[in-house]
C-alpha positions as CSV (number, residue, x, y, z in Angstrom):
1,M,6.0,304.6,75.7
2,K,3.4,301.8,75.3
3,K,5.0,300.7,72.0
4,I,8.4,300.4,73.7
5,I,7.0,298.4,76.6
6,G,5.2,296.2,74.1
7,L,8.3,295.7,72.1
8,I,10.3,294.7,75.2
9,V,7.6,292.2,76.2
10,V,7.6,290.6,72.7
11,L,11.4,290.4,72.6
12,G,11.5,289.0,76.1
13,S,9.0,286.3,75.1
14,L,11.0,285.4,72.1
15,V,14.2,285.0,74.2
16,L,12.4,282.8,76.7
17,V,10.9,280.6,74.0
18,S,14.2,280.2,72.2
19,C,16.0,279.3,75.4
20,T,13.7,276.4,76.2
21,E,15.5,274.3,73.6
22,S,18.4,273.7,76.1
23,N,19.4,270.3,74.8
24,A,19.2,270.7,71.0
25,A,22.1,268.2,70.6
26,A,19.9,265.5,72.0
27,K,17.5,265.9,69.1
28,V,20.1,265.2,66.4
29,N,19.0,262.2,64.4
30,K,21.7,259.5,64.8
31,E,20.8,258.0,61.4
32,N,21.4,261.4,59.7
33,L,24.7,261.7,61.6
34,A,25.8,258.3,60.4
35,S,24.7,259.0,56.9
36,A,26.7,262.3,56.8
37,K,29.8,260.6,58.2
38,K,29.6,257.9,55.5
39,R,29.1,260.6,52.8
40,D,32.2,262.4,54.0
41,L,34.3,259.2,53.9
42,D,33.0,258.4,50.4
43,I,33.9,261.9,49.2
44,H,37.5,261.6,50.4
45,K,38.0,257.9,49.6
46,G,40.3,258.7,46.7
47,A,42.0,261.7,48.3
48,P,45.8,261.7,48.9
49,I,47.0,261.0,52.4
50,A,50.1,262.8,53.8
51,S,51.9,260.5,56.2
52,V,54.7,262.4,58.0
53,D,57.7,260.5,59.4
54,K,57.6,262.7,62.6
55,K,55.1,265.3,63.6
56,E,57.6,267.0,66.0
57,Y,61.3,267.6,66.0
58,N,62.9,268.4,69.4
59,F,66.2,270.2,68.8
60,G,67.2,270.1,72.4
61,T,69.1,273.0,73.8
62,V,71.0,275.5,71.6
63,T,72.5,278.9,71.9
64,D,71.0,282.2,70.7
65,G,72.1,282.7,67.1
66,D,72.4,279.0,66.2
67,I,70.6,277.8,63.0
68,V,68.5,274.7,63.7
69,K,67.9,272.5,60.6
70,T,65.7,269.4,60.2
71,T,63.9,267.5,57.5
72,F,60.4,266.0,57.6
73,V,59.7,263.2,55.2
74,I,56.1,263.2,53.8
75,T,54.8,260.0,52.1
76,N,51.7,259.9,50.0
77,T,49.9,256.8,51.3
78,G,46.7,257.8,49.4
79,K,45.3,256.9,46.0
80,S,45.8,260.2,44.1
81,P,48.7,262.7,43.7
82,L,49.5,264.8,46.8
83,V,50.1,268.5,46.2
84,I,51.6,270.8,48.8
85,T,50.3,274.2,47.8
86,D,51.8,276.4,50.6
87,A,53.7,276.3,53.9
88,K,53.2,278.9,56.6
89,T,55.1,279.4,59.8
90,T,54.4,281.0,63.1
91,C,57.2,283.6,62.5
92,G,59.7,284.7,60.0
93,C,62.6,283.1,61.8
94,T,61.4,279.7,60.6
95,V,61.7,278.9,56.9
96,P,60.3,275.8,55.2
97,S,61.3,274.6,51.7
98,W,59.4,272.0,49.7
99,P,59.1,270.9,46.0
100,K,56.6,273.6,45.0
101,D,56.1,272.4,41.4
102,K,55.8,268.7,41.9
103,A,52.9,266.5,42.8
104,I,53.8,263.5,45.0
105,A,52.5,260.3,43.4
106,P,50.9,257.6,45.5
107,G,53.6,255.6,47.3
108,E,56.3,258.3,46.8
109,S,57.9,260.6,49.4
110,T,59.3,264.1,49.5
111,E,61.3,266.2,52.0
112,I,60.2,269.3,53.7
113,K,63.3,271.1,54.9
114,V,63.0,273.6,57.8
115,E,65.5,276.1,59.1
116,F,65.0,278.0,62.4
117,N,67.2,281.0,63.0
118,T,67.4,281.3,66.8
119,A,68.9,284.9,66.7
120,G,67.1,287.0,69.3
121,K,65.2,284.0,70.7
122,G,67.5,283.3,73.7
123,G,66.0,282.9,77.1
124,G,63.8,279.9,77.0
125,R,61.5,277.4,75.3
126,Q,60.6,277.8,71.7
127,I,57.9,276.1,69.7
128,K,57.6,276.8,66.0
129,D,54.7,275.3,63.9
130,V,54.9,274.8,60.1
131,T,51.5,274.4,58.5
132,L,51.5,272.6,55.1
133,F,48.5,273.3,53.0
134,T,47.6,270.2,50.9
135,N,44.9,268.6,48.8
136,T,44.3,265.9,51.5
137,A,40.9,265.4,53.1
138,N,41.6,267.7,56.0
139,G,43.5,270.2,53.8
140,R,46.6,270.7,56.0
141,E,49.3,269.0,58.0
142,I,51.2,270.6,60.9
143,V,54.8,269.8,61.9
144,T,56.5,271.3,64.9
145,L,60.0,272.3,66.0
146,K,60.6,272.7,69.7
147,G,63.4,273.1,72.1
148,I,65.3,275.5,74.4
149,V,67.3,278.5,73.2
150,N,69.8,279.8,75.8
151,K,71.2,283.3,75.8
152,K,74.8,283.8,74.6
């Protein structure tokens, strides 16, 4: 019993001591933070940059069962080839297509075609994200389709 009480006292003391550092963020060295930021910029200096003609496509109001199609144009404004390795969507009703075997050279563009099958989606607002996985500094770009799908 004494061992249990002793253990509780020790653990309680550790919790109290660790909680006294309530403002740890204030102790961050601003010089180290600036140095880390510069290092990160230097690492990604030559990385490709994916510039999208539009981040969002509003398809307005359609009827359940309609197929919504749009194209996003991606331009490589960076200094090295841009590669789109994958594209994931929020559901199987949205299908992206892109040049899977082609790197996009600096200054060149490519099209990402997206189809959204609204079958069974009637009755309100729809938002569908397409995440493009790339070799850019942040590793992904997100484009969105949104609008209203009315019931038949």
